[in-house]
N, C-alpha and C positions, 0 to 999 in steps of 0.2 A: 329647294329641298320639298320632298312630293309631302304631303300630310296622311296622316292615316284614317281616309274616310270611310267611315262604315254607317254612315246615318245620312247620308245626302239624297237616297233613294225612299226615305219613310219622313222626309222632312216636313212633310204637311199632317205628318201625325203626329210626330215629335211634338210639332206645335199646339196639336190640339190635344193628347193624351200624358203631356207629363207633369207631375206636380209642381204645384209654383211654391217658391218660399217665403216664409214666415214675414211679415213688419218688422219683427221683432231682430232678425239678421242685416236686414239695411239699416234701422235706428244704429245697429252696434258697427256694421261699418263705417259709415258715414259720421261717426262720432271720431274715427280713430284721425284723420287728418285735422290742419286746421282749420283750414278753410274748403267748403264744398261748392270748387268750382269746373274742373274737369277731372272724369272716372273715366279712365279705361278699363274697358271689359273685353277680355278676351276669350277667345273660345265662346262666342257669346249665343252663338246658335240661334234661334226663332228668338232671344232676345227677353227671354225669361227674366234673366237675372238683371237686367239692360232697363225695362221698364221699372224696377224697384229703386235700383240707384235715378234715374230721371226723376223720379219724386223728392228726392232729396240734394240732385247736384244741379248746378245751372247747365251742364253740357254733358254728355256718353256719348264716348266714341267706341262703339261696338263693331270688334272685328272677329270675323270667323273666313277660314279659310274653302268653305263652301258655298258655291254661290247659291245650291238650292236651298242653303238654311238662311242666308242672308235674304233672299224671295219672298220666305215664308215669314219672316222676321214681323214681328208688332211694331207698325209703326207710332211716332212720340215725338213730339216738337222740339222734344231736347236731346233726341238720339241719335247720330250720324251713324250709320251701320257702312261697315267697310269692309271687302271680301281681302282678308290679310291673315297673314301666320301670326300667333301671338308671336312667336320669336321675332318678328319683323314687322311693326305695327304699323311704321312709316308715321307715326305719332314726332313733331320735333322734342328734341331733348330739353328735360326741364320744364315739362307742362302739364304733366297730372299731378291733380292731390290724391288721387288712388287710383291704385292696377287693381282689377280683380280676374278670379278663373271661377268661375262656378261649373262645376260636375264636368271639369274637364285638363286638368293639369296632368292626368294620367296618360292623357294623348300626349302633352307636348314632350318634346326638349326640354327636362325641366332646367336644365342648368343656363342653355340657351334664355330661356324667357322670363328667368331672372336679373341675367344680365340686362335684356331688355327692358324688363320692370325699372334696374338701379337707372336705366338712362333716361327715361323720361319723367321720373319722378323728380317733382321740385323737392327742396332740402329739406322740407318738415313733412315731406308724401308719405304715405303708407301703404301695406300692399295684402291685403286678403284673399285666401284661396278656399274652397271648401266643394264638400260633394257628399252626398248621401248614400246610404249603405242598403242592408235590405229592406225590403219593405215587411213589415209586420201587421200580422191579421188581428180583429178585434176578438176573433173566437179560437181559441185552441185548435178545432177540428179546420177552423178556414186556413188556419196558420201551416199546420201540418200540411195541407196538399198543396199549399203556395211553396212554401219551403222545398218540399220536396222538388217539385215542379223546377226551383230553381237551383237548388243543389245537387239535384238526382238527373233529375232527365236532361237539363241543359248545360250538368257541370262541365264537361265536356267541349261546350261550343263556346264560353267565355275567353274573351281574349286576355291575356296573361296581362297586362295592365291593369286589370280587374283587381287584381290583387291589391295594386297600389293604395285604388281608394279604398277596400275594406278597411286598409289596417289604416287608414284614419291622413293619407299621407304623412305618416310618421319617420318613412322610411326614407324619406326626399330630403336631401340637405338644405336647408333652409336658409339660406345666406343675410338673413336680416335678424335687429332686435326683434326679439319674440314676445307675443304680448297675450295676455290671458283673454282666454276665450268662453262666453257664454255656452250652457249646454242647453242645446235646442233642437227641435224637431220639426220633422214636415208632417203634417197631416192634411188629410183630406177625406170627405165621404162622396163615395164612387159605388155606382151602380156595377152589376155584374159586368154588363156591356163596356162599362168605361174602365172598369182594372183589364179588361180582355185586350181594349184599346193600346193600353201603356202596356202589356206583356209583348204585345207584337210591336213598342219601337224599343226594346231589347237587341243589343246588337247579337247574343245568342242565341235568341229565337229565330233572328237571320241566319246566323248561321248556320241553324238547326235545318231550315227549310232550304238552304242552298246542297245543303250536303245530302239530307235525304228526301227532298221535295214533297213534303208534307208539312202542315203547318201543326206543332205541337200544343197551340193554344187551346184549338178545339178540344182537346181530350179533357185538359187541365178544368177548361171551364166548365165542360161536361160534371166534371166530381165537384169543382166547388157548387155547383148548384142545387146538388143534392143537399148542403148546410147552410145556402145561403137565402131560402124563402124566396120570398117575390123577387126576382131579378132586376127590377126595377127599382126595389128600396135601395139607400146606400147606406153603407158600410162602413166604418171608420180603418183607417188604413195611416199608417204612421213610418216613418224612417228617420233613422237617427241621423244629426245632421253633423261632419267633420270639419274643423273649421283652423286655419291656419293662421294668423295672423303679425304684423309686423312692422317695425319703421326702417329706414336705411341706419345701419351703424355707423356713428361718430367714429371722423379716424382718430 
């Protein structure tokens, strides 16, 4: 089965400009299984979640079907990167204490991925999937410009799968004993150029450029610059984090 490869061409930018997850998220997911031996991180991309897991697990197996993403992944002594689909990890059965998917479930065959998770999890293992929604700027003026770019300029260029993410994965059947999750956000302080780098990693931006032959980020950066102040000054940007977590259901 082929996979939906929307990010390989900008894997280096993805590694540089995507926001990092808060430590509290990894503390939470690491608390779910009884033991912290092996975590399987699926759709790992460049390893942003894998690294956080590696600080809390003895070993992390991080898989992604994109060779380019794996080649740009962050090296860590406790992470083994593999080129593999989430639905076919290659991990032996009943070996993982935790299975995760960060900002990637909406690109999977979710039902097949969950079956794979059930196969590789130990009896008391756990699963956690999460993703983040639209960015929120620190001032109304900046936020309005970015929101118009996201939901106006680029609206017709987002893939349909993004709606699954924006709905917090709530429309995805979740065949596990569901657990309560904390209310968390991602947040960064970025310069205007760093924000521009992030916007160029969006699948919708890439689709826009492919269709029209021009980079839409140029105009939105120009509009943001009017309200940014010194473009080298860092502004606060936040994203809501959507989490679903569970354990294997008892027979």
